[in-house]
Structures are given as structure tokens and as C-alpha cells.
N, C-alpha and C positions, 0 to 999 in steps of 0.2 A: 504494500500501500504505499500511496505517496504522500509524504508530511505535506498536513494543511495547508492551505495559502492563509495569510493573513488578511482579512479584509480589511480589517482598522488600519492597518498601516497601509494599504493600498490608497485608500480613501482619504487619510489628510495628506499624504504623498501628492494626488492629485487636488488636495487643497477643497475636497468635498467635506462641508459641514458635518460634523457626528455628537450630535444631542443624546448627553449619557445623565446617569443620577448615580448618586453618591449613596455607597452602602455600608452602613455602623452597625449591624443589629444582629449580625455574626450568628445568623440563622436561616438554615435551608429553605425552612417554609416561606421567610419575606423575601428572601434572595427571588425563590419561583414567583412568588405576584410580581416583584418587579419585573422580573425578565419576561412576563407575560405583556407589558405593559405596552410595548413597541419601541423603548428605547434604541440607540447604536448601540450603545454601551452600557457597562453597570461598572464600578471601580468598587471594589473589595477590599474595604482598607482593615490594613496592621498596625498601623502606626497609633492611630486614635479610637481602635477599638478593641473588643476583649476576643479578636479573630487568634487561634493556634492555627498549625496546619492542617489538625486532622477537619478542623470549621472551614478552613478555605477548599480542602477538598470536597466537603458536602456540597458548600455552595457553587463549586466549578462544574460538579455532577448534573444538579441541576439547570443550571444556564445551560449548559451542551444540547439541553433538550428543544432549545429555542434558540436554532443555528442564525437569526436576524440580529442576535443581541451579542454583542461582545464581551467577555470579561477582562478586565484587568487590574491586577493585584499592585495595592502600592504596600512595597516592604517597610519596616519599620525604619533603616537605618540601609547605609548604602554603601559606606566609607568603611574600611580597614578588613583585616580579616573576618571579621563577624559579618559584614555586608555582604562580603564575597559570598558567603557560606548561605547565608539567608536567599539570596538571587539565586544562588544554583536550588536550592530547596524547594522556591518557588515554580521555576524552568520546570525542573521535574516533575511539580505535582500536575503541570499544562498549562501554566498561563505563557501566551507567546509575547503578551503585551507586559511592561511593568512600570511602576511611576515611584521613582524616587526620590524621596524630600531633601531639602536642605543642601543642597548642588550650589556651590558656590564660585567654582573656578574649573577651567577649563581643563586643568591637570586630574581633577576629581573627577569629570566628565570623560575624560579619557580611561580612568581604572574602570570605571561603571560600564564603558564598552567592552573594553575586556573581560568583566564578569561574566557579559551577558552569551559571549561568544565561544563555540570549541578551538581549541588552536586549528590553526588554517591558515595556509598561505594568502589571506586575505591584507596582508599588511597591519592589521590591528591588534594583535598579540593576544588572542583569546584564550584564557585557563578559566574555560567554565572545565569542570569535571566531568568526565566521560559516565556514564551509568544506564541501564535498560530499563530505564523509570514511566511511569505513565505518562509524561511527554510521547515517548516515542513508542508508546500504545506495548510497551516490556518486548520492543525489538519487531512488532508488526509493521511500523513504519520503517521499512527495511535500510534506507536510504538517512534517515533521520539527521544519524551524528553529521552527514554533509549538505543536510538541505537546511537545517534547522537557524544558522544565521543568517541566512536571509528571510527568515519568516521572523524571529522575533525583532519587537521593538520599542526600542527606550525611550521613554519619556520622562527627562528630568524636572524636579521644584526648583525655580527660582524665586526666593523669597527672603530675601533680604537684603540690605543698602550693598555689600559686597556682590553680589552674583548681579546687581543690575548694574557695577560698575562692570560685570566683567562679561557680560550677556551675549557680546557678539563671538566673542571667544568659545562661551559654552554652545551658543546656538552652533556656532560653525563646526564644530566637534565632530568629524566623520563618526556616525555610528550612532549619532544621537537624531531620534527619528522628530521630537517634539519638544520644546521648554512648555511648561506648564507653570504660569504664576498663582502664587499662593497668598491671597490676599490678608489671610488673618498676620501670619507672620511679617508678610511684608511692612503692613503700618505698623506694628512693632519694632521694628527695625526701623523704621524712619521715623520714629517717637511717636504716633499716633495710635499706641495700644488701645485694640477695641473699637477704633474707628475706619473700620476698612473702608468706610462712602466717605471719609474725609477726600478734599477738593485735592491736596497735595498728593492722598494715594492714589486719587483716580486719575492725575494726572501722570504719575508715574506708572499706573498700569497699563494707561491708554498708548504711553511713548513706547513700554516694552515690548506690546501687542507689534506695534508696527516696526521695533526694531527686530523682532523675532521672523516678522515674515519676509523683512528685507534681505534676511540670511538667508532666505529661501527654504524653513524649518515649518513646521505644522507649531500654533500657538493655541495653548490652552489655558482654561479658567474654570471654576468651581463659584456659581453666582446661583443665588434663589429668589432674586429680583427679576422681574420679566423685561423690563424694560431697559436691566442694566445688560442682560443678556443677550438681547437683540442689540443692545449698540455694541457690545462684542464681536457678536457675529460680524455685523457690519461693516468694523473695522479692522477685519482679518482672522479673527480668532477663528479656528477649526476643529477644533474639540471642545465643548463648551458643556460642562454638568449645572443642569439648572436648578437641582434641589439634592436634599440628603432623606433616606428613610427615617431618622431618629427625627428629623425636624417637620414632617410632612406628618408622623404620628404625634408629636407634641402639637401641632397648632391644629389639627382635627380634632382630636382629642380634647383640647382646653376649648375650644369654640364649641362643640356639642355640649360640656358640660354649663356651658355659661347661659347656650341655648335654653337650657329645661332649669335650671338647678334655682333661678329669682322666683321660679312659677309654681316649685313644688310645694306645696301644702301638705303639714304635718299629719301623719293619719290621726283619726278620732282614735281616743284612749281603746283598749278593750273593753270589751263588753264581758264585766265578771260574773253578772250574774247566771249565767246560763249552768 
């Protein structure tokens, strides 16, 4: 069997807008519900959620039943030996696309490109360890080791002042497919903690998206405000997460409770005479 083509990688390479959803609930049932909604991609988060390798695997398995939706894994870290090991494990589970947080320099980006790839004569110095894992269907994808490098997709997060200073170098790194702007961490780094919509932060985000696109790479972001999401798409962002499963649950349950709780009257006292 031939190694599957990565449709998300193909789409962002041709600047086709890909609309996604962030998943933090670490649950296969909620993941399946989200997978059936029709998003182009789902981000399964292991940085700020209680996901483990087994919970990641269970969510990959249910999302696989919905071929129009591409699963992306976010590793908790990408630097050093620990990060390299995690990247290997995520890829072995079957993720084709990874998002790596806190990438500040081109040197870090180069190391991530190497961690994503098997050793081959492609000039990128791949160091991914060989294994007959789920990603290769335990060897049933006969040429997986030779074909995987072309199908893995690396997205790096630029979310600090340092990353903004080095943005062109990061984006231009061969093997980096896209750069994701992290609004929350970027706002903190710029001195506006908790103010991702501050005008100075928004100015930095707009500027970053345009710079990434000028480098010929895909730009991405997470934003739950519809107007802002459409704005980012208009100025060139090509993979945009438009909501979070946890946020949707919080908002909808709170709204539903508020709709009724002020109208609920206390039940009459129980009749003790019977």
C-alpha cells in the first residue's frame, strides 16, 4: 500500500483556505462529534490539555472515520532531546501534521525539520528514528520510510517578540510548511498580557501574517471572533482555527443556564399529609 498523501499540506501549499477547530477535551466522543461537523482540520492539543499518547491515539482513530477532516497534533514542546522524542512518538502514532509551540529562531526551526524526517539524501539531515509503527500500518505501507518525508507537514508557532524579529528566517527555513501566530503568548511577550485584541497586538499579527505570506509559506492563527477570523483570511492567512471545543461548551452551557435559571420558581413544599 502507498503512503497516504497529506491533503492539508497540499491545500496550504496552494494557499487554499483551511478552516479548523481546536480540541482540548481529550476525549474520543467529543472528537468524533467535532470530526462530523465538517471542518477541514482539527487540532488535537497536547500542550494545554490533559492529552497523553493513548488519548491522542483514540482521537486519531475516530477522526480517521471522517476522511474530509485532517487531524493535527500539537506537541507540548519541540526543543532538545525531549522534544525530538515527542515528535517521533506523535509521528509514529500516525499524525502527518504537527504544530510545535514557542519557535523563536531559524536554528530551532531547522532542528524541528530534522526531527520530523527520516535520514535521507535531501540535505535536511533527518534524525527521526526508524520503527514499524502505526503510521506505517506496521509495515503495510511498504515504502513508508522513503515516502513519509514528503507527506509530513511542519507548522511552527511564532508567539514572542523574538520570533517576530526572526520571522522571515523562520518562515524561509526549508521544511517548514507554515507559521502559526499565537495571539495569547504574543500579547504577553509584547507587554499586553491577556489583551490579544489590543491594537498594538493586532498590528503585530497583521504584519506577521503578511510577512509569512511574502516568504511563500502558509500563515495560521486561532481566533474565535468571526470578524477577526474573516479579516485574517482576507489578508492571507490560509489555516485558521475558528473556535475551541472547550470554549464552545462553556459558552453554550452558560447561555442555556442563564436562559432558564432566572425563570425557575422553587417547587412547592412537599405535602406531608398523605
